[in-house]
DRENTIVO-354790 format. One line per field, with one value per residue: x, y, z of N, C-alpha, C in turn; residue number from 1; residue in three letters. Coordinates in Angstrom, 2 decimals. Example, Ala and Ser with C-alpha at 12.3 -4.5 7.8 and 13.67 -1.06 7.14 Angstrom:
nX: [13.19,12.85]
nY: [-5.69,-2.25]
nZ: [7.80,7.08]
caX: [12.30,13.67]
caY: [-4.50,-1.06]
caZ: [7.80,7.14]
cX: [13.20,12.90]
cY: [-3.30,0.03]
cZ: [7.80,7.87]
pos: [1,2]
code: [ALA,SER]
END
This chain:
nX: [-2.36,-3.11,-1.48,-2.51,-2.38,0.20,1.07,-0.11,1.24,1.98,0.98,3.02,5.28,3.14,4.39,3.40,4.14,6.86,6.21,4.65,6.46,8.34,12.32,11.97,10.58,12.10,11.51,8.61,8.38,9.12,7.77,5.05,6.22,6.24,3.40,2.44,3.57,4.45,2.08,-0.07,0.09,0.49,-2.51,-3.01,-3.45,-6.03,-5.45,-6.46,-6.08,-4.16,-3.13,-3.41,-2.50,-1.22,-2.27,-4.65,-3.96,-1.30,-1.53,-3.03,-3.34,-1.26,-0.56,-2.79,-0.29,-0.29,-2.32,-1.25,0.52,3.62,5.49,3.55,1.88,0.87,-1.45,-2.37,-5.55,-6.84,-4.65,-4.34,-2.21,-0.93,-1.88,-4.16,-0.99,1.59,2.31,1.58,3.80,6.36,5.77,5.90,8.62,8.63,6.68,5.39,3.96,2.43,1.14,-1.80,-3.30,-4.88,-4.38,-2.36,-0.91,-0.61,0.17,2.70,3.72,3.69,5.51,7.88,7.56,7.97,10.88,11.92,11.95,13.49,12.15,12.21,10.29,8.38,6.32,4.53,1.83,0.19,-2.69,-6.35,-8.27,-9.87,-9.29,-8.00,-5.44,-4.12,-4.83,-2.96,-0.67,0.06,-0.75,-2.22,-2.38,-1.78,-3.58,-5.72,-6.32,-7.68,-8.73,-11.21,-11.98,-14.81,-18.15,-19.01,-19.91,-19.09,-16.28,-15.50,-15.91,-14.50,-11.79,-11.87,-10.70,-8.31,-6.87,-5.94,-7.06,-7.83,-6.92,-6.61,-9.44,-8.71,-10.14,-10.01,-12.59,-15.42,-17.76,-19.63,-19.59,-21.06,-23.53,-22.80,-22.04,-24.20,-26.14,-24.66,-24.07,-24.48,-24.63,-21.42,-20.59,-21.04,-19.50,-17.42,-16.28,-16.17,-17.34,-17.38,-16.05,-15.68,-13.11,-10.53,-8.14,-4.91,-5.78,-4.54,-2.99,-3.95,-6.19,-8.46,-9.20,-8.12,-11.05,-11.45,-12.73,-12.77,-12.22,-12.49,-11.29,-12.53,-12.77,-13.95,-13.14,-15.02,-16.16,-14.56,-15.17,-17.40,-16.60,-15.08,-16.97,-18.57,-16.95,-16.57,-19.44,-18.90,-17.73,-18.37,-20.79,-19.39]
nY: [-45.91,-47.42,-50.30,-50.03,-47.71,-46.26,-46.66,-45.33,-42.64,-39.84,-37.36,-36.76,-34.10,-31.83,-30.07,-26.95,-26.20,-25.46,-22.55,-21.48,-21.89,-20.92,-20.13,-21.16,-24.10,-26.35,-25.84,-25.75,-28.30,-30.10,-29.71,-30.52,-33.38,-33.31,-33.24,-34.78,-37.65,-36.53,-35.27,-36.59,-38.51,-36.94,-36.61,-34.31,-34.43,-36.19,-39.26,-39.84,-37.70,-37.33,-37.96,-36.18,-33.57,-31.24,-30.46,-30.26,-28.91,-27.42,-25.65,-24.62,-23.10,-21.56,-20.51,-17.75,-16.00,-14.04,-12.15,-11.19,-8.17,-7.34,-6.74,-7.30,-7.96,-10.31,-12.47,-15.75,-17.28,-20.11,-22.16,-24.45,-27.53,-25.49,-24.72,-21.70,-20.42,-21.46,-22.62,-19.45,-18.63,-19.70,-19.05,-15.95,-14.52,-11.85,-11.54,-11.09,-13.51,-15.16,-17.80,-18.72,-20.55,-22.76,-25.47,-27.41,-29.82,-29.05,-26.40,-27.40,-29.21,-26.78,-25.72,-26.91,-28.00,-25.16,-24.49,-26.41,-26.11,-23.58,-21.23,-17.95,-15.63,-16.55,-16.58,-18.38,-18.79,-19.55,-19.63,-18.60,-16.55,-14.58,-14.33,-11.89,-11.75,-13.38,-10.65,-8.57,-10.25,-10.24,-8.22,-5.94,-6.77,-6.57,-8.36,-10.23,-14.02,-17.13,-20.47,-22.80,-22.52,-20.66,-20.03,-17.04,-14.50,-15.38,-15.43,-13.19,-11.32,-12.61,-12.38,-9.63,-7.68,-8.05,-7.07,-4.37,-1.00,-1.10,-2.80,-5.78,-8.88,-11.50,-14.73,-18.09,-19.44,-20.96,-23.00,-22.04,-19.49,-16.45,-16.74,-16.99,-13.92,-12.57,-13.72,-12.65,-10.16,-7.34,-8.05,-8.19,-5.48,-4.45,-4.72,-4.03,-4.98,-4.34,-3.87,-6.18,-9.14,-10.69,-13.07,-14.86,-16.91,-17.51,-18.51,-18.51,-20.85,-23.18,-26.18,-25.73,-23.38,-20.72,-19.66,-16.64,-14.52,-11.28,-8.15,-5.29,-3.79,-0.91,1.74,2.28,3.11,2.38,0.68,-1.77,-2.33,-3.49,-5.54,-7.33,-7.73,-9.00,-11.27,-12.39,-13.72,-15.39,-17.02,-18.39,-19.98,-22.05]
nZ: [-25.45,-28.19,-30.03,-32.69,-32.98,-32.69,-35.24,-37.39,-39.68,-40.02,-42.85,-46.02,-46.64,-47.67,-51.16,-50.79,-48.53,-48.26,-49.20,-47.34,-45.09,-45.71,-45.48,-43.02,-43.26,-42.36,-39.03,-38.98,-40.03,-38.47,-36.39,-37.06,-36.47,-33.89,-33.07,-33.96,-32.92,-29.60,-29.62,-29.68,-27.64,-25.55,-25.93,-26.89,-30.51,-31.72,-33.30,-35.77,-36.57,-37.42,-40.36,-41.79,-40.84,-41.57,-44.01,-42.63,-40.34,-39.66,-42.21,-42.84,-40.23,-40.69,-43.05,-41.93,-41.92,-43.93,-43.00,-41.09,-39.49,-40.28,-37.28,-35.52,-32.34,-31.40,-29.68,-28.58,-27.44,-25.65,-27.27,-27.24,-28.88,-29.88,-32.10,-33.57,-33.85,-33.33,-35.99,-37.41,-35.61,-36.55,-39.57,-39.62,-38.31,-37.21,-35.97,-32.35,-30.86,-28.33,-26.60,-24.61,-22.71,-20.41,-19.57,-17.41,-18.79,-21.66,-21.32,-21.11,-23.01,-24.97,-24.04,-24.58,-27.01,-28.58,-27.40,-28.43,-31.02,-31.32,-30.93,-30.67,-31.09,-29.54,-26.88,-23.69,-21.90,-18.75,-18.30,-17.61,-20.93,-19.99,-17.26,-14.75,-13.61,-16.46,-17.52,-16.43,-16.46,-19.62,-20.99,-23.24,-26.66,-30.41,-32.44,-31.32,-31.65,-32.20,-32.67,-33.13,-30.21,-29.17,-29.50,-31.71,-29.62,-26.68,-27.86,-28.07,-25.22,-24.64,-25.55,-26.41,-23.56,-24.33,-26.05,-27.63,-27.64,-30.94,-31.87,-33.33,-33.66,-34.48,-35.82,-36.37,-38.28,-39.07,-41.47,-40.38,-39.95,-41.10,-40.20,-37.51,-37.49,-37.46,-35.25,-33.59,-33.74,-32.21,-29.63,-29.41,-29.77,-27.64,-26.58,-27.33,-29.82,-33.58,-37.07,-37.98,-40.35,-42.64,-44.31,-46.34,-46.18,-48.20,-50.53,-52.72,-53.38,-51.16,-50.91,-49.37,-48.57,-45.97,-43.75,-42.19,-39.00,-38.89,-37.01,-35.09,-32.92,-31.28,-27.94,-24.70,-21.74,-20.49,-22.48,-22.42,-19.68,-19.77,-21.06,-19.64,-18.03,-19.50,-20.60,-17.65,-17.77,-20.05,-19.41,-16.67,-18.77,-20.13]
caX: [-2.64,-2.41,-0.41,-2.49,-2.11,1.21,1.49,-0.69,1.91,1.66,0.99,4.46,5.10,3.21,5.20,3.24,4.76,7.54,5.29,4.06,6.76,10.32,13.56,11.48,10.58,12.59,10.86,7.34,8.27,9.56,6.18,4.44,6.73,6.12,2.59,1.86,3.73,3.86,0.18,-1.20,0.45,-0.55,-3.93,-3.97,-4.39,-6.31,-4.74,-7.46,-5.81,-2.36,-2.56,-3.91,-2.30,-0.42,-3.99,-6.27,-3.66,-0.81,-1.01,-4.68,-2.84,0.13,-1.38,-2.80,0.47,-1.03,-3.30,-0.44,2.13,5.33,5.99,2.49,1.89,-0.57,-1.76,-3.45,-5.98,-7.08,-4.07,-3.98,-2.03,-0.35,-2.89,-2.48,0.40,2.79,2.81,1.68,5.24,7.12,5.87,5.86,9.38,8.59,5.74,5.80,3.69,2.11,0.14,-2.14,-3.62,-4.86,-3.99,-1.22,-0.65,-0.69,0.95,3.55,4.11,3.85,6.81,8.82,7.61,8.90,12.04,13.15,11.74,14.09,11.00,12.60,9.95,7.07,6.64,3.59,1.19,-0.79,-3.92,-7.74,-8.14,-10.71,-8.74,-7.59,-4.41,-3.98,-4.19,-2.16,0.11,0.32,-1.00,-3.01,-1.82,-2.27,-4.00,-6.24,-6.53,-8.08,-8.84,-12.06,-12.21,-16.18,-19.07,-18.44,-20.01,-18.15,-15.19,-15.28,-15.76,-13.10,-10.96,-11.66,-9.87,-6.53,-7.10,-5.49,-8.00,-7.50,-6.58,-8.05,-9.49,-8.69,-10.71,-10.24,-13.75,-15.65,-18.53,-21.61,-19.61,-21.82,-24.76,-22.60,-22.21,-25.59,-26.78,-23.88,-22.93,-24.97,-23.44,-20.10,-20.49,-20.89,-17.67,-16.16,-15.06,-17.00,-16.45,-16.77,-16.26,-15.16,-12.07,-10.18,-7.14,-3.87,-6.47,-3.93,-1.95,-4.81,-7.25,-9.30,-7.94,-8.75,-11.77,-10.87,-13.33,-11.67,-13.36,-11.74,-11.90,-12.59,-12.68,-13.14,-13.46,-16.89,-15.91,-13.28,-15.41,-18.29,-16.12,-14.47,-18.10,-18.92,-15.91,-17.47,-20.33,-18.87,-16.79,-20.07,-21.61,-18.97]
caY: [-45.79,-49.21,-50.21,-49.19,-46.00,-45.74,-47.08,-43.84,-41.92,-38.48,-37.34,-36.25,-32.61,-30.94,-29.04,-25.72,-26.03,-24.60,-21.40,-20.40,-21.38,-20.45,-21.10,-22.29,-25.05,-27.36,-25.87,-26.33,-30.23,-30.40,-29.29,-31.88,-34.63,-33.61,-33.45,-36.91,-38.32,-36.43,-34.38,-37.78,-39.63,-36.35,-36.05,-32.92,-34.13,-37.18,-39.87,-40.23,-36.38,-36.94,-38.26,-35.01,-32.66,-30.60,-29.93,-29.24,-27.73,-26.38,-24.73,-23.76,-21.96,-20.84,-19.06,-16.72,-14.96,-13.19,-11.03,-10.42,-6.76,-7.42,-6.95,-7.46,-8.49,-11.23,-13.64,-17.14,-17.71,-20.88,-22.26,-25.90,-27.68,-24.63,-23.72,-21.43,-19.67,-21.63,-22.03,-17.87,-18.14,-19.97,-18.37,-14.90,-14.71,-10.80,-11.10,-11.57,-14.22,-15.37,-19.10,-18.58,-21.89,-22.73,-26.57,-27.55,-30.58,-28.72,-25.58,-28.11,-29.94,-25.86,-25.30,-28.02,-28.03,-23.93,-24.13,-27.57,-25.41,-22.44,-20.19,-17.14,-14.71,-16.74,-16.98,-19.71,-18.19,-20.96,-19.45,-18.44,-15.46,-13.87,-14.62,-10.72,-12.33,-13.19,-9.84,-8.45,-10.83,-10.41,-6.55,-6.25,-7.54,-6.08,-8.67,-11.36,-15.09,-18.26,-21.50,-23.38,-22.28,-21.29,-19.26,-15.26,-13.52,-15.54,-15.63,-11.46,-11.86,-12.88,-11.47,-8.43,-7.01,-8.67,-6.14,-2.57,0.23,0.10,-3.84,-6.90,-9.89,-12.39,-15.42,-19.16,-20.12,-22.28,-22.33,-21.24,-18.01,-15.83,-17.36,-16.38,-12.67,-12.76,-13.67,-11.86,-8.93,-6.34,-8.08,-8.45,-4.79,-4.18,-4.93,-2.63,-5.00,-3.51,-3.77,-7.44,-9.01,-12.42,-13.28,-15.93,-16.65,-19.30,-18.85,-18.73,-21.71,-23.94,-26.16,-25.03,-21.36,-21.22,-18.54,-15.81,-14.01,-10.18,-7.56,-4.22,-3.48,0.19,1.66,3.12,2.71,1.93,-0.59,-2.12,-2.88,-4.03,-6.87,-8.38,-8.54,-10.61,-12.41,-13.14,-13.93,-16.12,-18.14,-19.18,-20.21,-22.62]
caZ: [-26.97,-28.88,-31.27,-34.81,-32.73,-32.54,-36.44,-37.78,-40.01,-40.76,-44.58,-46.33,-46.30,-49.52,-51.46,-51.02,-47.77,-48.26,-50.09,-46.56,-43.72,-46.03,-45.45,-41.78,-43.64,-40.91,-37.85,-39.61,-40.30,-36.68,-35.04,-37.22,-36.17,-32.32,-33.30,-34.55,-31.03,-28.16,-29.02,-29.75,-26.69,-24.62,-25.86,-27.64,-31.53,-31.93,-34.13,-36.88,-37.06,-38.09,-41.40,-42.48,-39.55,-42.57,-44.72,-41.91,-39.19,-39.49,-43.40,-42.44,-39.45,-41.18,-43.69,-40.82,-41.53,-44.41,-42.88,-39.51,-40.08,-39.49,-36.03,-34.42,-30.80,-31.42,-28.42,-29.34,-27.09,-26.27,-27.80,-26.77,-28.87,-30.63,-33.73,-34.28,-32.63,-33.93,-37.57,-37.04,-35.44,-38.16,-41.13,-39.47,-37.55,-37.08,-35.18,-31.11,-30.39,-27.15,-26.76,-23.79,-22.71,-18.87,-18.92,-17.70,-19.92,-22.70,-21.55,-20.10,-23.91,-25.55,-23.99,-25.19,-28.71,-28.67,-26.84,-29.23,-32.80,-31.33,-31.58,-29.89,-31.08,-28.93,-24.60,-23.22,-20.58,-18.24,-17.86,-18.98,-20.80,-19.16,-16.37,-14.28,-13.25,-17.45,-18.16,-16.06,-16.85,-20.75,-21.67,-24.32,-28.08,-31.14,-32.45,-30.74,-32.62,-31.86,-33.48,-33.10,-28.95,-28.61,-30.80,-31.47,-28.83,-25.80,-27.74,-27.94,-24.40,-24.13,-25.98,-26.56,-22.97,-24.49,-27.85,-27.17,-28.74,-32.44,-32.59,-34.17,-33.34,-35.85,-35.58,-37.82,-38.60,-40.01,-42.96,-40.29,-39.34,-41.24,-38.63,-35.84,-37.34,-37.67,-34.10,-32.22,-33.50,-31.15,-28.02,-29.70,-30.36,-26.23,-25.90,-28.21,-31.95,-34.51,-38.48,-38.64,-42.00,-43.33,-45.84,-46.45,-46.75,-48.69,-51.04,-53.96,-52.56,-50.76,-51.35,-48.43,-47.63,-44.35,-43.64,-40.76,-39.32,-38.53,-36.60,-34.92,-31.01,-30.38,-26.74,-24.39,-20.46,-20.75,-23.45,-21.68,-17.87,-20.66,-22.08,-18.72,-17.18,-20.71,-19.85,-16.59,-18.02,-21.14,-17.98,-16.08,-19.71,-20.87]
cX: [-2.39,-1.69,-0.65,-2.26,-1.23,1.89,0.96,0.54,0.79,1.82,2.38,4.06,5.07,4.26,4.40,3.86,5.82,6.85,5.15,5.19,8.69,11.31,13.12,11.19,10.24,11.84,9.55,7.32,8.80,8.57,5.79,4.88,6.17,4.35,2.08,2.70,4.08,2.30,-0.30,-0.50,-0.23,-2.11,-3.96,-4.27,-4.77,-5.51,-5.67,-6.75,-4.14,-2.32,-2.91,-3.02,-1.12,-1.69,-4.40,-5.94,-2.82,-0.73,-2.28,-4.18,-1.54,0.32,-1.84,-1.54,0.26,-1.78,-2.43,0.13,3.05,5.59,5.08,3.11,0.87,-0.37,-2.92,-4.31,-6.81,-6.25,-4.09,-3.10,-0.33,-0.87,-3.31,-1.31,1.48,3.33,2.79,3.38,6.29,7.23,5.97,6.90,8.99,7.55,5.89,4.57,3.41,1.08,-0.07,-2.80,-3.57,-4.65,-3.18,-0.15,-0.17,0.37,2.79,4.60,4.75,5.07,7.86,8.48,8.32,10.85,13.21,13.32,12.63,13.47,11.59,11.72,8.37,7.11,5.40,3.08,0.31,-1.74,-5.43,-7.79,-8.54,-10.31,-8.02,-6.14,-3.81,-3.60,-3.27,-0.83,0.88,-0.08,-2.40,-2.19,-2.45,-3.03,-4.10,-6.79,-7.11,-8.49,-10.29,-12.14,-13.94,-17.27,-18.67,-19.01,-19.35,-16.75,-15.03,-15.32,-15.00,-11.64,-10.84,-11.21,-8.24,-6.10,-7.27,-6.75,-7.36,-6.92,-7.31,-8.62,-10.30,-9.36,-10.34,-11.77,-13.76,-16.41,-19.87,-20.43,-20.11,-23.52,-24.05,-22.65,-23.66,-25.98,-25.88,-23.25,-23.84,-24.71,-22.17,-19.63,-20.37,-19.90,-16.56,-15.16,-16.32,-16.36,-16.62,-16.83,-15.29,-14.59,-11.41,-8.68,-5.97,-5.19,-5.61,-2.89,-2.86,-6.05,-8.57,-9.01,-9.26,-9.71,-11.85,-12.63,-12.78,-12.76,-12.34,-12.03,-11.51,-12.77,-12.72,-13.02,-14.19,-16.61,-15.35,-14.11,-16.26,-17.10,-15.37,-15.48,-18.26,-18.43,-16.24,-18.26,-19.99,-18.41,-18.06,-20.42,-20.90,-19.21]
cY: [-46.54,-48.89,-49.22,-47.57,-45.37,-46.15,-46.35,-43.22,-40.30,-38.40,-36.77,-34.60,-32.00,-30.42,-27.91,-25.56,-24.70,-22.81,-20.35,-20.75,-21.09,-21.07,-21.25,-23.10,-26.30,-27.35,-26.22,-27.72,-30.81,-31.10,-30.81,-33.02,-34.50,-33.62,-34.75,-38.08,-37.72,-36.04,-35.50,-38.16,-39.07,-36.26,-34.84,-32.56,-35.91,-37.91,-40.15,-38.36,-36.64,-37.72,-36.71,-33.40,-31.85,-29.80,-29.12,-28.18,-27.30,-25.26,-24.59,-23.06,-21.01,-19.88,-17.63,-15.61,-13.43,-11.33,-10.59,-9.06,-7.13,-6.46,-7.16,-8.47,-9.49,-12.37,-13.84,-17.73,-19.12,-22.49,-23.98,-26.57,-26.62,-23.84,-22.17,-20.52,-19.79,-21.96,-20.78,-17.85,-18.33,-18.92,-16.62,-14.81,-12.83,-10.19,-11.62,-12.37,-15.08,-16.40,-18.47,-19.78,-22.06,-24.17,-27.16,-28.43,-30.36,-27.07,-26.03,-28.75,-28.34,-25.50,-26.00,-28.22,-25.80,-24.15,-25.80,-27.04,-24.20,-21.39,-19.13,-15.64,-15.21,-16.67,-18.05,-19.09,-19.05,-19.37,-19.41,-17.14,-14.37,-13.26,-12.50,-10.95,-12.36,-11.69,-8.42,-8.50,-10.28,-8.92,-7.04,-6.03,-6.33,-7.31,-10.45,-12.61,-15.96,-19.30,-23.14,-23.40,-22.29,-20.23,-17.99,-15.02,-14.41,-15.85,-14.10,-11.17,-11.52,-12.50,-10.23,-7.33,-7.22,-7.20,-5.11,-2.14,0.29,-1.59,-4.65,-7.79,-10.36,-13.82,-16.70,-19.62,-20.45,-21.86,-21.28,-19.70,-16.47,-15.95,-16.44,-14.43,-12.01,-12.42,-13.04,-10.76,-8.06,-7.39,-8.02,-6.54,-3.97,-4.29,-4.69,-3.91,-4.95,-4.24,-5.72,-7.84,-10.51,-12.63,-14.49,-15.82,-18.52,-19.63,-19.54,-20.00,-23.12,-24.76,-25.96,-24.10,-21.92,-19.25,-18.08,-14.67,-12.55,-9.03,-6.40,-3.34,-1.31,0.42,3.12,2.48,1.78,0.45,-1.61,-2.47,-4.12,-5.41,-7.95,-8.34,-9.59,-11.12,-12.82,-13.90,-15.09,-17.54,-19.39,-19.56,-21.35,-23.58]
cZ: [-27.65,-29.87,-32.30,-34.22,-33.34,-34.24,-37.29,-38.10,-40.36,-42.09,-44.90,-46.48,-47.61,-49.63,-51.08,-49.72,-47.61,-48.97,-48.33,-45.31,-43.98,-46.46,-43.54,-41.83,-42.64,-39.75,-38.19,-39.51,-38.61,-35.71,-35.39,-36.57,-34.48,-32.43,-33.43,-33.52,-30.35,-27.87,-29.08,-28.66,-25.84,-24.88,-26.64,-29.13,-31.41,-33.14,-35.39,-37.74,-37.80,-39.58,-42.47,-41.01,-40.80,-43.17,-43.82,-40.80,-39.36,-41.24,-43.53,-41.09,-40.28,-41.85,-43.15,-41.19,-42.76,-44.65,-41.12,-40.49,-39.20,-38.05,-34.66,-32.83,-31.24,-30.24,-29.15,-28.31,-26.87,-26.96,-28.12,-27.58,-29.81,-31.94,-32.80,-34.13,-33.14,-34.98,-37.73,-36.84,-36.46,-39.10,-40.66,-38.72,-36.56,-36.32,-33.69,-30.49,-28.63,-26.76,-25.03,-23.54,-21.21,-18.86,-18.88,-18.79,-21.59,-22.97,-21.77,-22.11,-25.05,-25.13,-24.04,-26.68,-29.06,-28.06,-27.94,-31.11,-32.28,-31.31,-30.59,-30.11,-30.13,-27.69,-24.74,-22.15,-19.77,-18.05,-18.74,-19.03,-20.41,-17.04,-16.50,-14.80,-15.30,-18.21,-17.97,-16.24,-18.44,-20.93,-22.56,-25.58,-29.50,-31.82,-32.17,-31.73,-31.71,-33.09,-33.13,-31.49,-28.61,-29.76,-30.49,-30.49,-27.38,-25.93,-27.61,-27.28,-23.62,-24.41,-26.38,-25.40,-22.99,-25.58,-27.52,-28.32,-30.22,-33.05,-32.95,-33.33,-34.35,-36.01,-36.79,-37.81,-39.05,-40.77,-42.14,-39.45,-39.75,-40.53,-37.40,-36.19,-36.71,-35.86,-33.31,-32.43,-32.90,-29.74,-28.64,-29.58,-28.86,-25.53,-26.56,-29.78,-32.28,-36.22,-38.27,-39.92,-42.09,-44.28,-45.25,-46.70,-46.81,-49.70,-52.60,-54.00,-51.71,-50.93,-50.65,-48.05,-46.14,-44.44,-41.78,-40.43,-38.24,-37.93,-36.10,-33.84,-31.35,-29.01,-26.31,-23.13,-20.31,-21.21,-22.81,-20.45,-18.89,-20.65,-20.41,-18.06,-17.92,-20.81,-18.86,-16.93,-19.12,-19.36,-16.95,-17.34,-19.86,-20.36]
pos: [1,2,3,4,5,6,7,8,9,10,11,12,13,14,15,16,17,18,19,20,21,22,23,24,25,26,27,28,29,30,31,32,33,34,35,36,37,38,39,40,41,42,43,44,45,46,47,48,49,50,51,52,53,54,55,56,57,58,59,60,61,62,63,64,65,66,67,68,69,70,71,72,73,74,75,76,77,78,79,80,81,82,83,84,85,86,87,88,89,90,91,92,93,94,95,96,97,98,99,100,101,102,103,104,105,106,107,108,109,110,111,112,113,114,115,116,117,118,119,120,121,122,123,124,125,126,127,128,129,130,131,132,133,134,135,136,137,138,139,140,141,142,143,144,145,146,147,148,149,150,151,152,153,154,155,156,157,158,159,160,161,162,163,164,165,166,167,168,169,170,171,172,173,174,175,176,177,178,179,180,181,182,183,184,185,186,187,188,189,190,191,192,193,194,195,196,197,198,199,200,201,202,203,204,205,206,207,208,209,210,211,212,213,214,215,216,217,218,219,220,221,222,223,224,225,226,227,228,229,230,231,232,233,234,235,236,237,238]
code: [MET,THR,GLU,GLU,GLU,ARG,SER,VAL,GLU,CYS,GLU,PRO,THR,PRO,ALA,VAL,ALA,GLU,ALA,VAL,PHE,GLY,ASP,ARG,LEU,ASP,MET,ALA,ILE,THR,TYR,ALA,GLU,LEU,LEU,ALA,GLU,GLN,GLY,VAL,LEU,ARG,GLY,LEU,ILE,GLY,PRO,SER,GLU,VAL,PRO,ARG,LEU,TRP,THR,ARG,HIS,ILE,LEU,ASN,CYS,GLY,VAL,LEU,SER,GLU,VAL,ILE,ASP,GLY,GLY,SER,ALA,VAL,PHE,ASP,ILE,GLY,SER,GLY,ALA,GLY,LEU,PRO,GLY,ILE,PRO,LEU,ALA,ILE,ALA,LYS,PRO,ASP,ALA,SER,VAL,THR,LEU,ILE,GLU,PRO,LEU,LEU,ARG,ARG,THR,SER,PHE,LEU,GLU,GLU,ALA,VAL,SER,GLU,LEU,GLY,LEU,GLU,ASN,VAL,THR,VAL,THR,ARG,GLY,ARG,ALA,GLU,GLU,LYS,ALA,VAL,LEU,ALA,THR,VAL,GLY,THR,ALA,ASP,VAL,VAL,THR,SER,ARG,ALA,VAL,ALA,PRO,LEU,GLU,ARG,LEU,ALA,GLY,TRP,SER,ALA,PRO,LEU,ILE,ARG,VAL,GLY,GLY,ARG,LEU,VAL,ALA,LEU,LYS,GLY,ARG,SER,VAL,ALA,GLU,GLU,ILE,ASP,ARG,ASP,ARG,THR,ALA,VAL,LYS,LYS,VAL,GLY,ILE,VAL,ASP,LEU,SER,ILE,THR,GLN,CYS,GLY,VAL,ASP,ILE,LEU,ASP,GLU,PRO,THR,THR,LEU,LEU,ILE,GLY,SER,ARG,VAL,GLY,THR,ASP,LYS,ASP,ALA,ALA,ALA,ALA,ARG,ARG,ALA,ALA,ARG,ARG,ALA,LYS,ARG,GLY,ARG]
END
């Protein structure tokens, strides 16, 4: 890292952060510091993102708590530097969050961050979401979430086997989400994800609300087998 990159400062903690994280705001501040320092050093966050860590990343993910029921089991697949899982776990302490990430350098950071933050409601699992070993280890969740992981068809293939029947896919998406739904709706239905919709959270507190794609997991053993096949195809298509 260059001297110039080291000198980049994290943006000040926005006043609105307290509305998202409440009495756990100190945890969120510590997480921001970890991202700005170790996250950049380890190549998990680009130096150019440091001045907008709160607005673009931490708050953007923390408001996901608005659509997560208390007591939910949540899997964050392709967690990377812990987004959205860690901000969600800070904002929603009664949710159980599992961070699923295949790369060792990232899972090492995640484990260290979880330990330093004292996040008792978070576990870290190393592996790819589509691997049978991961499914055997973590089982299924009420919600599977992700941020900037893959186009919808692939994402659904990886996510569906990890969602209990009656659970939800809740993915943070960008402006092209409506196009993704139009393009991939049929393929997604084949793996048991239906009732796709778009919603926003953080509407009342963020300048740029977070856009979510939400789908319901329906299913039979046939659907589950189709999801696993789709996940294997998606893996080959990476």
